C-alpha positions as CSV (number, residue, x, y, z in Angstrom):
1,M,-155.6,-105.6,-79.2
2,L,-155.5,-103.5,-82.4
3,E,-158.4,-101.1,-83.2
4,A,-159.7,-100.4,-86.7
5,N,-162.4,-98.3,-88.3
6,I,-163.8,-100.0,-91.4
7,R,-164.4,-97.8,-94.3
8,D,-165.0,-100.3,-97.2
9,N,-165.0,-103.9,-98.1
10,Q,-161.4,-103.9,-99.3
11,E,-160.3,-102.6,-95.9
12,L,-162.3,-105.3,-94.2
13,S,-160.7,-107.9,-96.3
14,Q,-157.3,-106.7,-95.3
15,L,-158.2,-106.8,-91.7
16,I,-159.4,-110.3,-92.0
17,Q,-156.1,-111.3,-93.6
18,Q,-154.2,-109.5,-90.8
19,A,-156.3,-111.2,-88.0
20,N,-155.7,-114.6,-89.7
21,S,-152.0,-114.2,-90.5
22,K,-150.8,-112.4,-87.3
23,R,-153.3,-114.2,-85.0
24,E,-154.4,-111.0,-83.5
25,A,-157.7,-109.8,-82.2
26,I,-158.8,-106.6,-83.9
27,A,-161.4,-104.4,-82.2
28,L,-163.8,-102.8,-84.8
29,V,-164.5,-99.3,-83.7
30,Q,-167.6,-97.2,-84.6
31,E,-168.1,-93.6,-83.6
32,G,-165.0,-93.9,-81.4
33,Q,-166.3,-96.9,-79.5
34,P,-165.3,-100.6,-79.8
35,K,-168.3,-102.5,-81.2
36,A,-167.1,-105.9,-82.2
37,V,-164.0,-108.1,-82.4
38,L,-162.5,-109.7,-85.5
39,L,-160.7,-113.0,-84.7
40,S,-159.1,-115.7,-86.8
41,L,-161.0,-118.9,-86.9
42,E,-158.1,-120.5,-85.0
43,M,-158.4,-118.0,-82.2
44,F,-162.1,-118.4,-82.0
45,Q,-161.7,-122.2,-81.8
46,H,-159.2,-121.8,-79.0
47,L,-161.4,-119.4,-77.1
48,I,-164.4,-121.8,-77.1
49,G,-162.1,-124.8,-76.2
50,I,-162.1,-126.7,-79.4
51,N,-158.3,-126.7,-79.7
52,D,-158.1,-128.2,-76.2
53,R,-159.9,-131.3,-77.5
54,R,-157.7,-131.4,-80.6
55,E,-160.8,-131.1,-82.8
56,Q,-161.2,-129.2,-86.0
57,L,-164.3,-127.1,-86.5
58,S,-166.0,-128.0,-89.7
59,N,-168.2,-125.6,-91.6
60,E,-171.2,-127.4,-90.1
61,G,-169.7,-127.1,-86.6
62,F,-169.0,-123.5,-87.1
63,A,-172.6,-122.9,-88.2
64,T,-173.9,-124.7,-85.2
65,I,-171.8,-122.8,-82.7
66,S,-172.5,-119.5,-84.4
67,H,-176.2,-120.2,-84.3
68,Q,-176.0,-121.0,-80.6
69,L,-174.1,-117.7,-79.9
70,F,-176.5,-115.6,-81.9
71,T,-179.5,-117.2,-80.2
72,K,-178.0,-116.5,-76.7
73,S,-177.6,-112.9,-77.8
74,G,-181.3,-112.6,-78.8
75,Y,-180.7,-113.1,-82.5
76,D,-182.8,-116.3,-82.8
77,S,-184.0,-116.0,-86.4
78,T,-182.5,-115.3,-89.8
79,D,-184.6,-112.1,-90.0
80,K,-183.1,-110.8,-86.8
81,I,-179.6,-111.6,-87.9
82,M,-180.2,-109.9,-91.2
83,E,-181.5,-106.9,-89.4
84,L,-178.4,-106.8,-87.3
85,I,-176.2,-107.0,-90.4
86,Q,-178.2,-104.2,-92.0
87,D,-178.0,-102.1,-88.9
88,V,-174.2,-102.5,-88.7
89,K,-173.9,-101.7,-92.4
90,Q,-176.0,-98.5,-91.9
91,E,-174.0,-97.5,-88.9
92,I,-170.7,-97.9,-90.9
93,S,-172.2,-95.9,-93.8
94,T,-173.4,-93.1,-91.4
95,E,-170.0,-93.0,-89.7
96,R,-168.2,-92.8,-93.1
97,E,-170.5,-90.0,-94.3
98,Q,-169.8,-88.1,-91.0
99,R,-166.1,-88.6,-91.5
100,L,-166.3,-87.4,-95.1
101,N,-168.2,-84.3,-93.9
102,D,-165.7,-83.6,-91.2
103,G,-162.9,-83.9,-93.7
104,E,-161.3,-86.9,-92.1
105,I,-161.5,-88.9,-95.3
106,K,-160.3,-87.5,-98.6
107,V,-162.1,-88.7,-101.7
């Protein structure tokens, strides 16, 4: 599995393309620790067994399954999911600021 630190939206977009085109899982690293995994939709479908049934996951199906996964993880409301997204964005921003201060990133 590849590992990547996300510094900006353009880099995230490139990682999404890479995960999709190379069909690789990419571990997203924060403060030196893997925090999340970026998968192509095809890999995700395979992992949850949709490909085995030869079904395609519609947008509605994806939303349903995502909702179930978030709920099982304790994110059972839109507000909690938005808090999670804001927390992740803040952590990414803090890590980037630390890396700038440490001279790891040149502006």
